C-alpha positions as CSV (number, residue, x, y, z in Angstrom):
1,M,-19.6,11.6,5.3
2,D,-19.5,8.3,7.1
3,K,-16.2,6.9,8.2
4,V,-15.3,3.2,8.0
5,R,-14.5,1.8,11.4
6,R,-11.2,-0.1,11.5
7,P,-9.4,-1.9,14.3
8,P,-6.5,0.0,15.8
9,H,-3.3,-0.2,13.7
10,D,-1.3,-2.0,16.3
11,R,-4.0,-4.8,16.5
12,V,-3.8,-5.1,12.7
13,H,0.0,-5.4,12.8
14,K,-0.3,-8.1,15.5
15,H,-2.5,-10.1,13.1
16,L,0.0,-9.6,10.3
17,N,2.8,-10.7,12.5
18,D,0.9,-13.8,13.5
19,G,1.0,-15.2,10.0
20,A,-1.4,-13.3,7.7
21,E,-1.5,-14.2,4.0
22,P,0.6,-12.0,1.7
23,A,-2.6,-10.7,0.1
24,E,-3.8,-9.5,3.5
25,V,-0.4,-7.8,4.1
26,L,-0.6,-6.1,0.7
27,E,-4.2,-4.9,1.4
28,H,-3.0,-3.5,4.7
29,I,-0.1,-1.6,3.1
30,L,-2.4,-0.1,0.4
31,G,-5.2,0.7,2.8
32,W,-3.4,1.8,5.9
33,H,-0.1,3.2,4.7
34,L,-0.4,4.4,1.1
35,K,-4.0,5.4,0.5
36,G,-4.3,9.2,0.2
37,A,-0.8,9.8,1.4
38,I,2.2,11.3,-0.4
39,F,5.5,9.5,-0.4
40,L,8.8,9.4,-2.2
41,K,9.4,6.2,-4.3
42,A,12.0,5.0,-1.8
43,D,9.6,5.4,1.1
44,I,7.0,3.4,-0.7
45,I,9.5,0.6,-1.4
46,G,10.6,0.8,2.2
47,I,7.0,0.4,3.5
48,F,6.7,-2.9,1.5
49,E,10.1,-4.1,2.8
50,A,9.2,-3.2,6.4
51,H,6.1,-5.5,6.0
52,G,8.3,-8.5,4.9
53,F,8.4,-8.2,1.2
54,S,11.7,-8.3,-0.7
55,R,13.1,-5.2,-2.4
56,E,12.6,-6.9,-5.8
57,F,8.9,-7.5,-5.1
58,A,8.5,-3.9,-3.7
59,E,10.0,-2.4,-6.8
60,Q,7.8,-4.6,-9.0
61,M,4.7,-3.6,-7.0
62,F,5.6,0.1,-7.3
63,S,6.0,-0.3,-11.1
64,L,2.7,-2.2,-11.4
65,L,0.8,0.4,-9.4
66,A,2.3,3.2,-11.4
67,E,1.5,1.4,-14.7
68,K,-2.1,0.9,-13.5
69,G,-2.3,4.6,-12.7
70,E,-3.0,4.0,-9.0
71,L,0.3,5.6,-8.0
72,Q,0.3,9.1,-9.4
73,P,3.4,11.4,-9.5
74,V,2.6,14.6,-7.7
75,G,5.8,16.5,-8.2
76,Q,9.4,16.7,-6.9
77,G,9.7,12.9,-6.8
78,F,6.6,12.4,-4.7
79,W,3.8,9.9,-5.4
80,K,0.3,9.5,-4.2
81,Y,-1.7,6.2,-4.1
82,E,-5.2,6.8,-5.5
83,P,-6.9,3.5,-6.4
84,E,-9.7,3.6,-9.0
85,G,-13.0,3.4,-7.3
86,G,-11.5,4.2,-3.9
87,G,-10.7,0.5,-3.1
88,A,-7.3,-1.0,-2.1
89,D,-7.6,-4.2,-4.1
90,V,-4.8,-4.6,-6.6
91,G,-5.6,-8.2,-7.4
92,T,-8.4,-7.5,-9.8
93,S,-8.6,-6.2,-13.4
């Protein structure tokens, strides 16, 4: 299986800190932090907040991703981000 080459995470964060668009930050969160990982709801909201989004936005994004079925409950309060088609783009559909 071929792996997609990505720049190192710290280089991506430097770009984000230098004024990336919100859509780029959202794509980063979904692709780097959430995709394939298991987190508690509070941790997912915390990741959004740590990347500069408000708590209100983070909670709305969590709800939207859960409604779309991209965030799936896996038991004992944990959630897993599994986007349809393997992409990290939430701006379509």
